[in-house]
N, C-alpha and C positions, 0 to 999 in steps of 0.2 A: 458517220453511218451508225444507224440505230442498231440494237442488238438483234432486232427482228431481221434487218437487212443482213447482217452477219450471219444469222442462222440460215436464211434463205440461200445465201451464197455458198455456205458450207454444204447445204443439201444438194445444190447443183453440182459442186465439185465431187461429192460422193457418188452422185448419179453418174457423172461422166467417168469416175474411176471404175465404177461397176461395168459400165459399157466397155471401157478399155480392157478390163480384165477378161471380158468375154470374147474379145476380138479373135477371129480365126486367122492366125498368122500364115504367111506364105508356106507353100509346099516345099519339100525338100529340093525339088528341081529349081524352084525360084530362089531358094536360099543359096544353092551352089553358084547362081548367076551373080551374086553380090561380089564374089571374089574376082570374077571376070571383069565386072565393071570398075572395080577398084584397081585392078591391074592395068586396064586401059587408061584410066585417069593417071595413074603413076607413070606409065610410059610416056604419055603425052607430056607431062610436067618435066620429066627428066630430059626429054628431047629438046625443050626449049633452052636456048643458050642465054637469051635475054628475056627477063620477065619484070613486069611492074604491076602493082595493084594497090588499091586502097583497102582498109580494113576497119572494122570495129570489133573490139573484144570486150568481153565481160567476165569477170572472175568473182565467183561467190565465196564468201567466208562466213563462218558461223562463230558467233560469240560464245563465251561461257554461259550466258543466259539464254542460249539456244535461239538467239536472233540471226536469221539470215540476211546478210548484207550483200549487195552486188556493186562492184566497182567497174566502171565503164571507161574505156579509153579508145582512141582511134589514131589512125596515122597512115603511113605509106611504106611500101617496101620496094626496092629495086635490086635485082639480082642479075649479075653477069657471070656465068659459069666459065671457068671452074672456081674462081677465087675472089670475087668481088660482091660486096653486099652494102646497102645503105637502107636503114630503117629509122623511121621517126615514130614517136608515140606520145601523144598528149593525153592527159588524164587529170583528175582531180588531185593527184599526189605525185605526178611526174610529168616532165616535159623533157624528153631525151631525143638525141640524135646519135645514131651509131653508125660507124663506117668502117669497113675493111677494104683496102685497095690492093690487096694481094701480098702486102708485106707488113702493114701496120694497122692495128686495131685502135680506133679512136672512139671513146664514149664520152659524150658531152651531156651532162646534166644541166640543162638550161636553168631549170628552177633553182639549182644549187650553186650556180655559177662556178662550176668546177668541171674538170675533165681529166681522163686518164688516157695514157697511150701505151700500148704494148707492141714491141717490135717481134716480128716472127712471121715466116712464110708459111703457108698452109692452104688447104682447100676449104671449101664452104663447110664441109662435114666437120673438119678439124675446128673451124671457128665456132660452129653451133655448140660443140661440146665444150669449147673453152668458156664461151658466154654462159652456158648453163652451169658450170662449175662456179662461175662468179656470181650466180644469182641473177643473171641478165638474160632472159629468154627471148629470142626473136619470135614474133607472133606466128603461130602455126609452124614451129621449127620443124616438126615432123614432115611437114608438106614441102620443105625446102631442101631436105636430103636428097642425095643422088641415089639412094636406096629406099625410095618412098614406100614401095610395096612391102619389102621385107620389114622395115621400120614399123609400118602400121600393123602388120600382121603378127608381130611378136606376141606370143602368148594368147592369141585369139582362139577361143574355144567354140564360138558359134558365130555364124554370119547369116544375115537376112537382108534380102531385097524387099523392103516393106511395100513400096508402092511408088508411083510417080507423084511429084509434088511441085510446088512453085516457090521460089525464093525470089523476092523483089521482082515478081512478075515473069521470072525466067524458069522454064520447065526443067525439072531436075529429076534424077532417080534418088530416092531415099533408101540408104542402106543403114543397117544397124549391126554392130559388133560387140561381143563380150569377151572379157578376159577375167581371170580370178580377181583382179583388184580393181578394174574400172570397166564401165561400159562406155562405148562411143559411138556417135552416129555422124554420118557425112551425107550431104546432098551434093550430087555431081550433075553438072550441067549436061543436058542431053545434046546430041549433035556432034559436029566435027571437032569441037573444043571441049572435051570433058574436064572441065576445070572444077575444083571444089568451090562451091558457093557458100557452104555452111557447115561448121565442124563443131561438134558438142561433145565434151569429155565429162563423164559423171564419176566422181569418186564415191562408189557405192558402199565402202566400209567406213566412211567418215560420217559423223552425225549429220543428219538431215541431207545427206548426198549432195554436196556442193557441186556446181558445174563450172566449166570453162567453156565459153562459146566464142567462136571466131566467124565473122561474116566478111566475105570478100566481095568486092565490087571493082568495077573499072579495070579488069584484068586485060593486060596487054602482053604480047610477045613479038620477039623479032623486030622487024622494021617499024612496027607500030609504037615501040617503046621510044619515049623522048630521050634527048641527051641527058646523061646522068653524071653528076660530078661526085666522086668518091672522096673528095677533100672536104673536111668540114671547117667553116670559117669560125675559129675560136676567138671570142673577145680578148682584148689584150689584158683586161683586169681579172680573167678567170683564173681560178686557183688549180694548180696541178696536184692531183692526189692519186693515190694507189687505187687501183680498180676496185679492191675490196671495200674501199671507203664509200663507193658509189652504189652500194647494194640498196640504199633508200630510194633508187630510181624505179624500184619494181612497181607493178600495178597495185599493190596493196600498200596501205598506209602502215605506219609504225604500230604495233599493238596497243601502245598507249592511247591511240587515238579512239579505238573502239572497244578497248578492254582485251584481254588475252583471247586470241581466236582458237578455235579447235583445229 
């Protein structure tokens, strides 16, 4: 692309930014509606005993040279409340299969030909905390909690119902929330199934404000969910390791791949 084309593109971006800066945001009455819509979504999700969906996630990172990189992965999730979870994720730096059957957590790093197992009973909430502490986050973990609304509303200082919108051709309500550390947005499907279709978190105090984006598709619940196995078939030659040794299965590559990231 020529320097002239770059300049023209920059002018368009600046023009769009000026328009966005001048937008008249919703009234206070509409802003209050955001919490009601989020609560309806939360109540719906928690009421579903069995859930499955496909997802695509993207995680941005900023290098020391202020280059913003985006790492994309996709996979599936199956949940049976109160204590079963199966999640897969495939990306450029990870290929993992995670399962919790109510008593044993199994994490299989297919790309590493290694796996870890931890015995221990607990709820999905307990499991999500355990995975996060080990550096293995379930996609959209906040949305899987049995306390979705309270979790999402923690530290929220401002809530807005921006407008209606479409995600993959599906009509949604577009909501935006602010906290002291992050801003986040969510697109909730309209109609009798208020499921989250898109979820974006922005780290606003990090250089270049990197974002995490989760897009959900093929959502099913109840009888529509196909049979799910919570037992992972581990290859006979796979190495058994401690869960802490599997932190490289994260969505991000090792810093050495891209230079130390911000």
